[in-house]
N, CA, C and O of each residue as an XYZ file, in Angstrom:
164
protein
N       0.847     -1.183      0.000
C       0.000      0.000      0.000
C       0.887      1.240      0.000
O       1.898      1.280      0.701
N       0.516      2.247     -0.779
C       1.288      3.477     -0.871
C       1.134      4.299      0.404
O       0.176      4.138      1.160
N       2.103      5.184      0.621
C       2.019      6.064      1.791
C       0.800      6.979      1.680
O       0.459      7.450      0.594
N       0.161      7.219      2.797
C      -0.989      8.115      2.832
C      -0.483      9.564      2.843
O       0.506      9.860      3.513
N      -1.145     10.469      2.112
C      -0.751     11.874      2.146
C      -0.973     12.465      3.539
O      -1.884     12.059      4.260
N      -0.138     13.420      3.899
C      -0.208     14.043      5.215
C      -0.492     15.532      5.065
O       0.150     16.221      4.273
N      -1.450     16.014      5.827
C      -1.777     17.433      5.868
C      -1.071     18.030      7.076
O      -1.233     17.544      8.196
N      -0.288     19.085      6.853
C       0.402     19.766      7.954
C      -0.272     21.115      8.176
O      -0.582     21.833      7.225
N      -0.493     21.452      9.456
C      -1.129     22.718      9.791
C      -0.633     23.197     11.148
O       0.013     22.451     11.884
N      -0.941     24.444     11.470
C      -0.534     25.039     12.743
C      -1.757     25.190     13.627
O      -2.762     25.771     13.215
N      -1.673     24.673     14.828
C      -2.740     24.792     15.821
C      -2.409     25.986     16.724
O      -1.316     26.051     17.288
N      -3.340     26.921     16.862
C      -3.171     28.080     17.737
C      -4.112     27.890     18.916
O      -5.311     27.674     18.735
N      -3.563     27.971     20.123
C      -4.399     27.746     21.302
C      -3.908     28.605     22.470
O      -2.782     29.103     22.458
N      -4.758     28.768     23.463
C      -4.413     29.503     24.680
C      -4.402     28.525     25.849
O      -5.259     27.646     25.945
N      -3.428     28.687     26.729
C      -3.346     27.819     27.899
C      -4.162     28.405     29.051
O      -4.859     29.406     28.886
N      -4.065     27.769     30.215
C      -4.863     28.209     31.367
C      -4.483     29.608     31.857
O      -5.243     30.232     32.597
N      -3.290     30.110     31.441
C      -2.859     31.469     31.796
C      -3.180     32.471     30.690
O      -2.699     33.604     30.715
N      -3.992     32.053     29.721
C      -4.378     32.872     28.573
C      -3.186     33.292     27.716
O      -3.228     34.333     27.061
N      -2.128     32.489     27.716
C      -0.984     32.729     26.838
C      -1.211     31.955     25.547
O      -1.603     30.788     25.574
N      -0.960     32.615     24.410
C      -1.160     32.005     23.106
C       0.048     31.172     22.724
O       1.190     31.580     22.940
N      -0.212     29.992     22.149
C       0.849     29.093     21.710
C       0.544     28.593     20.302
O      -0.609     28.558     19.871
N       1.594     28.211     19.605
C       1.484     27.634     18.270
C       2.073     26.233     18.327
O       3.116     26.016     18.944
N       1.403     25.280     17.682
C       1.882     23.898     17.687
C       1.740     23.333     16.279
O       0.659     23.387     15.692
N       2.836     22.787     15.732
C       2.784     22.147     14.424
C       2.051     20.820     14.555
O       2.349     20.025     15.446
N       1.093     20.583     13.667
C       0.279     19.380     13.721
C       0.308     18.679     12.368
O       0.627     19.293     11.349
N      -0.025     17.399     12.365
C      -0.139     16.606     11.141
C      -1.386     15.743     11.220
O      -1.744     15.241     12.286
N      -2.038     15.578     10.086
C      -3.201     14.695      9.996
C      -3.017     13.819      8.767
O      -2.730     14.318      7.679
N      -3.179     12.524      8.940
C      -3.078     11.595      7.822
C      -4.391     11.605      7.052
O      -5.470     11.475      7.630
N      -4.279     11.762      5.745
C      -5.457     11.815      4.887
C      -5.815     10.393      4.455
O      -4.932      9.568      4.221
N      -7.111     10.115      4.352
C      -7.581      8.830      3.853
C      -8.415      9.074      2.607
O      -9.179     10.036      2.533
N      -8.260      8.198      1.640
C      -9.060      8.313      0.428
C     -10.493      7.903      0.740
O     -10.739      6.895      1.403
N     -11.435      8.710      0.246
C     -12.850      8.422      0.464
C     -13.634      8.862     -0.755
O     -13.252      9.812     -1.438
N     -14.708      8.187     -1.024
C     -15.579      8.507     -2.142
C     -16.733      9.348     -1.638
O     -17.618      8.848     -0.944
N     -16.724     10.632     -1.989
C     -17.788     11.531     -1.571
C     -18.737     11.871     -2.702
O     -19.587     12.750     -2.555
N     -18.605     11.197     -3.812
C     -19.491     11.455     -4.965
C     -20.808     10.718     -4.748
O     -20.839      9.700     -4.057
N     -21.890     11.218     -5.329
C     -23.163     10.514     -5.217
C     -23.003      9.069     -5.661
O     -22.262      8.825     -6.613
N     -23.638      8.119     -5.043
C     -24.743      8.231     -4.105
C     -24.316      8.247     -2.639
O     -25.111      7.895     -1.768
N     -23.093      8.643     -2.352
C     -22.674      8.725     -0.945
C     -23.507      9.789     -0.233
O     -23.891     10.785     -0.846
N     -23.792      9.587      1.063
C     -24.565     10.589      1.803
C     -23.788     11.889      1.951
O     -22.557     11.870      1.970
N     -24.481     13.013      2.057
C     -23.837     14.305      2.250
C     -23.155     14.352      3.611
O     -23.608     13.730      4.572
N     -22.053     15.105      3.676
C     -21.356     15.249      4.964
C     -21.502     16.650      5.484
O     -20.986     16.969      6.555
């Protein structure tokens, strides 16, 4: 099986002291069929 594509993004969040932080994140993409007759998402 081929490697799955990876989406990289930056997560911006505030901690309990209301300080803003940036965190590099990754999400593995999965192939899916969203064409009819698949249900709407």
